[in-house]
C-alpha positions, 0 to 999 in steps of 0.5 A, a space after each residue: 855850501 853849508 846847510 840852511 844857506 840858500 832858500 831857507 825862507 821858502 821852507 819856513 813860511 807858515 810851514 804848512 798852514 794855508 798860504 795866501 795866493 791867487 786864483 791860479 791852480 797850484 799842482 804839487 810836483 814831487 821833483 820840485 819839492 825835492 829840489 827845493 829842499 835840497 837847494 834850501 839845505 845844500 844837502 842831498 842824502 835823505 837816509 833810509 828808507 828813501 822817502 821817494 815812493 811815499 812822497 810821489 804817492 802822496 803828491 799824486 793823491 793830493 793832486 787828484 783827490 784832495 780838491 785843494 784850493 790854491 792856498 791849500 795846495 801852496 800851504 801843503 807845498 811849503 809844508 812838504 819842503 819843510 819836512 824834507 829839508 828837516 829830513 835832510 838835515 837831521 840825516 846830516 847830524 847823524 852822518 856828521 856825528 854817529 855817536 848820536 845813535 848812542 843816546 839812550 831814550 829812558 822810561 818814557 811815559 807815552 800817552 795814548 787813546 782815542 783823539 779828544 780823550 784828554 791826551 793833550 791836557 794830560 801831556 801838557 801838564 806833565 810836559 810842564 815838569 822841568 825834569 821831563 824831556 818833551 818835544 815842543 811844537 817849535 822842535 817838532 816843525 824845526 828839529 835842526 836850528 839851520 832850517 829856520 832863519 832869525 828875523 831882523 833884530 831878534 834874539 833866541 832860537 829862530 825856530 820858536 819865531 818860525 813856529 809862532 808864525 805857524 801857530 798864528 797862521 792857523 789861529 787866523 785862518 782856522 779858529 775852529 781848529 785852534 779852539 779844539 786843539 790850541 797850539 803854542 810854539 813852546 808847548 809839547 805836541 803830538 809827535 806825529 809831527 815829528 814822525 812825518 820825517 818817516 814819510 808814513 804820516 797819517 797826518 796826510 790822510 786825516 787833514 786831507 782827503 787822500 784814499 789812495 794814499 791811505 790805502 798805500 800806507 796801509 800796506 807798508 811796515 811802520 818800523 821807520 816811523 819809530 826810527 825817526 821819532 827815536 833819532 829826533 829825540 836823540 838829537 834833541 836830548 843830546 842838544 839839550 844835555 839831558 841824557 838820562 832824564 825821562 820822556 813824555 810823549 803823546 799820540 793817538 796814532 800809537 794805538 795801532 802800533 803798540 808792538 813797534 812802540 814797545 820794541 823801540 821803547 821797551 821800558 815805556 809806561 803806557 797811559 791810556 786815556 778813555 772817553 766814551 767813543 760816541 763823544 770822542 769820535 764826533 769831536 774828532 770828526 768836527 776837528 777834521 772837518 774844520 781842518 779839511 775845509 780850510 784847504 779843500 773845496 770838498 765839504 763832505 762831513 759823511 765822508 769824515 765820519 766814515 774816515 774816523 770810524 774806519 781808521 780808529 776802529 782798526 786801530 782800536 781793534 789792533 790795540 786791544 789784540 796787542 794789549 792782551 799779549 803785552 800787558 803781562 810784560 809792560 806797564 799800562 795805566 788807564 785813565 778816565 777822561 773825567 778824572 783828567 778834567 777834575 783831578 789831573 794832579 791825582 792822575 799824574 801821581 799815578 803815572 809817575 808812580 807806575 813809571 817809577 819816577 819821583 814826583 817832587 812838589 816843585 814839579 807838581 806845583 808847575 803842573 798845577 800852575 799850567 792848569 790854572 793858566 789853561 782852563 777848558 774852552 779858553 780858546 772858544 768852545 768846540 761844538 759837535 754832534 754824531 748826526 753832523 757826520 752821518 753817524 748814529 750811536 748804534 754805529 759807534 757801538 758796532 765798531 767800538 762795542 768791544 772796547 766799551 765792554 773791555 774798559 767799561 769802568 773807565 768810561 762811566 761818567 
């Protein structure tokens, strides 16, 4: 049986957005998820490291702690099957063609910073450059074409159609999430969707209340996160015939893993977007609350506030320590949020200059056109206050005080 020939529709539906089911309880079962992914693809080799322990720990946490609604559990089931199937398919691609590992990823621009600090706008504007390689949402959700079936009478890549369905489900069921972080099938998005391939994804701790899984994750080595991200990029680069072209990446998660990031991408230019953490944290909490409410009967904003402070407090502290040791040998560009909002083109010129990349007028024109089409609050205004999540400015200052002192010139205004 060839890959992608049986039960693929089971994998593609919504891909992790809340599914419409009845009132019956839906409990996740790790063995059933693995069996469904193998049936959908006709493959059995997940590669290394084996995702079994992570999957079982996550499933137990989701079942026992996340208080998922029936629709939330059904949607997470589909999403996990999709990720398992993607892992099988991508592993199979590298088994069939070992030369994929020889694809060199050159000079990536990697954007990081606290969530809600302008990283998405900067990422997508740079992604509008036709020369730049990026990971659009459709490719993050469906790295290998075999997984996504073509709808009747359609043409083009079926993965784009499947990703459009994914986006439509989010827009319809969680408009607050979509307003805060608009997603489009063909726009680049955060690579943590692709990093799910490693089964070491904090997406499962931010979008769901899974404290035991979070604790387990904290004890794991994260090298395979970047191994599978690199594989995803190598496969995309070979498929597109784009060897040698530069990349742009973006994920706030990179803050806590700077040495691993630079071990795998030693010539990366790190672009750090800065924003007052009292604003960034409250905005992030509002996004998480909206996301969790769509899949869970738990509604505890204070718990979300504690999570955001805990996870990003640790990451920012680790980042500052790592950066002090690495900035003498690697390239960092610091960018204020206000500059991204008011004059993103000048910010991009700085980024390209630091990376040693040419920036022709045709590329700048494409970026400016993107900016005109995507004004802030286009899909609705995202409203939030720290107090909504049991937090006060003093709490944020206590956790992020050293960050604010170190980067004060980029936080003013």
